[in-house]
C-alpha positions as CSV (number, residue, x, y, z in Angstrom):
1,M,-0.1,0.2,0.2
2,S,1.3,3.5,-0.9
3,N,1.7,6.1,1.6
4,Y,2.7,10.0,0.8
5,Y,5.2,11.1,2.7
6,D,6.9,15.3,3.1
7,V,10.6,14.2,2.9
8,T,13.0,17.2,4.4
9,F,16.7,17.4,3.2
10,H,19.2,19.1,5.3
11,E,21.9,20.8,4.3
12,L,25.4,21.5,6.0
13,S,25.2,25.0,5.6
14,G,21.3,25.0,7.4
15,K,19.4,25.1,4.4
16,S,17.2,22.5,3.8
17,V,14.4,21.3,0.8
18,V,11.8,19.5,1.2
19,K,9.1,17.5,-1.3
20,R,6.0,17.4,-0.5
21,E,3.7,14.5,-0.7
22,V,6.2,12.1,-1.8
23,I,3.9,8.5,-2.8
24,S,5.5,5.8,-2.0
25,D,5.4,1.5,-1.2
26,K,9.1,1.7,0.8
27,E,9.9,1.9,4.4
28,P,9.9,5.6,5.7
29,F,13.0,5.1,6.1
30,D,13.6,4.1,2.4
31,A,10.7,7.0,0.6
32,W,13.9,10.0,0.3
33,Q,14.7,7.4,-3.0
34,D,11.5,7.9,-4.5
35,A,11.3,12.0,-3.8
36,C,14.3,11.9,-5.9
37,V,14.7,11.8,-9.7
38,S,17.5,10.6,-10.1
39,F,20.4,9.7,-7.5
40,T,24.0,8.8,-7.4
41,D,26.7,8.3,-5.0
42,E,27.8,11.7,-5.2
43,V,24.3,14.0,-6.2
44,L,20.8,14.1,-5.5
45,N,18.3,15.6,-8.1
46,I,15.3,16.2,-6.8
47,R,12.2,17.9,-8.6
48,V,10.8,20.6,-6.1
49,N,7.8,22.0,-8.2
50,E,6.8,22.2,-12.0
51,E,9.6,24.9,-12.0
52,A,12.0,24.3,-10.0
53,F,15.3,21.4,-9.9
54,V,17.5,20.7,-7.4
55,S,20.9,19.2,-7.6
56,L,22.3,18.4,-3.6
57,N,26.0,17.1,-3.1
58,R,25.3,14.4,-0.8
59,R,28.5,14.9,0.8
60,F,26.6,18.3,2.3
61,I,23.4,16.5,3.5
62,V,22.9,16.8,6.9
63,R,20.2,14.5,7.8
64,I,16.8,13.6,5.9
65,D,13.3,13.8,8.1
66,T,10.3,11.6,6.5
67,Q,7.1,12.3,7.7
68,E,3.9,10.5,7.2
69,V,1.2,13.0,5.7
70,D,-2.5,12.3,4.5
71,G,-2.8,12.0,0.4
72,P,-4.9,14.6,-1.0
73,V,-7.6,12.1,-0.7
74,D,-8.0,12.3,2.3
75,K,-7.2,16.1,2.8
76,Q,-10.6,15.9,1.2
77,I,-12.0,13.9,2.6
78,K,-11.5,15.6,6.2
79,R,-11.9,18.8,4.8
80,H,-16.3,18.2,3.8
81,D,-16.5,16.4,7.3
82,E,-15.3,19.6,8.8
83,I,-17.7,21.1,6.5
84,M,-20.6,18.9,7.2
85,G,-19.7,20.0,11.0
86,V,-20.2,23.3,10.9
87,V,-23.3,23.2,8.7
88,N,-24.8,20.6,11.2
89,T,-23.6,22.8,14.0
90,L,-25.2,26.1,12.0
91,S,-28.7,24.1,11.3
92,N,-28.7,23.1,14.9
93,M,-28.8,26.6,15.9
94,G,-31.6,27.4,13.9
95,F,-29.9,29.3,10.9
C-alpha cells in the first residue's frame, strides 16, 4: 500500500529542501529515494515543483527527515467532514 510523505533534506549550511506529498511503497527510511528524480553516490537530483529542479551534493546532506502525511484524497474527505460538521452545528442553532 502506498503512503504519502513529506521529505526534508537538511544541508550542512542550515538550508533545507522539502519535497511534499511524495508517494512511496517503500519503508519510511527509504522513501527519500522516491522524492528524487535520480540519485548517485555523489548527487541527489530533486524536482521540487513544476519549475524548480535542485541538485544536492550528498557530502553536504546532514539529515533527511521523512514524515507520513495524508494524501490528497484523505485531505478532501477531512475537509468535507469539517464542512458538514459546521453545517450541522449551524442547522442545530437555527440558521
